[in-house]
N, C-alpha and C positions, 0 to 999 in steps of 0.2 A: 551670372545670368543664365548661362547654358544649363546648370544644374537645375534651376527652377524650371525651365522648359522641359528637360526630360522628366522631371518629377510629375509635371502636369500631364504629360502624354501617357505616362505609365498609370497614373491615377485614372485617367480615362479609360484605359483598356481593361482595368481590373475586372469590372462587373460583365464584360462581355464574353460569350461563349459558354458560360456555365448557368444552368437553370438553377432557380433557388431550391434548396433541399426541402423535401417534403417532410412534414411532421409525421411522427409514428402515432397511431391511434392507441389508446389504451388496450382494447381487446388484442390487437396485433402485438403489442409489446408483451402482453401475458402469454400468448401462443409461442412467441420467440423464446422466452424465458423457459416455458415448459419443455420446448424442443431442445434447448441447450442442456437442461437439467437431465434429460434422457441420455444425453451422451456421456455423462458423467459416470466414471467407474467408482462405485462406492465401496468402501472398505468392509471386509467381512468383520463379524464380531471379534474374532481373535486380534485381527490387525488393529482394530478400533482400541481394544484393550491395551495392546502393545504400544501403540503410539501415545495413548493417554498416559501410561505408565512411564514411558520415557520423558514425556513432557513434564510431568510432576516430579521425577527425580531430578531433571535438570533444574527446574525451578527451586527445588529444595537446596540443591547443591550451590546455586548461584546466591540463594538468601544466606546460606551459611558463609559463604566466601565474603560476601559484602558486611555481614555482621562481624566476622573476625577482622576484617580489615579496618572497619569503623572502630572496633574496640581497640586495636593496636595503634591507630592513629590518634585516638583520644588519649591513651596513656602516654604516648610520645610527646604530644602537645602539652599536656599536664606536667610531665617531667621537664620539659624544656622551659616552661613559664613560671614554675613554682619552685 
């Protein structure tokens, strides 16, 4: 019984003291997005090429690793069950 009373009191106090949050209008949202994008430090062309190359090499390495592991496990399973 005491828990129900405390729960009711806490539920009554939840909405007090805080105003309802205002919705952001679309033009304000766009202005805020543009303002945040101006703060971004964009990579130079050389950095972009370096990052892209590193990413592609990593993806190709992972592709090769998964392909080799897949092939090895396939051969192991076929050897075990045939």
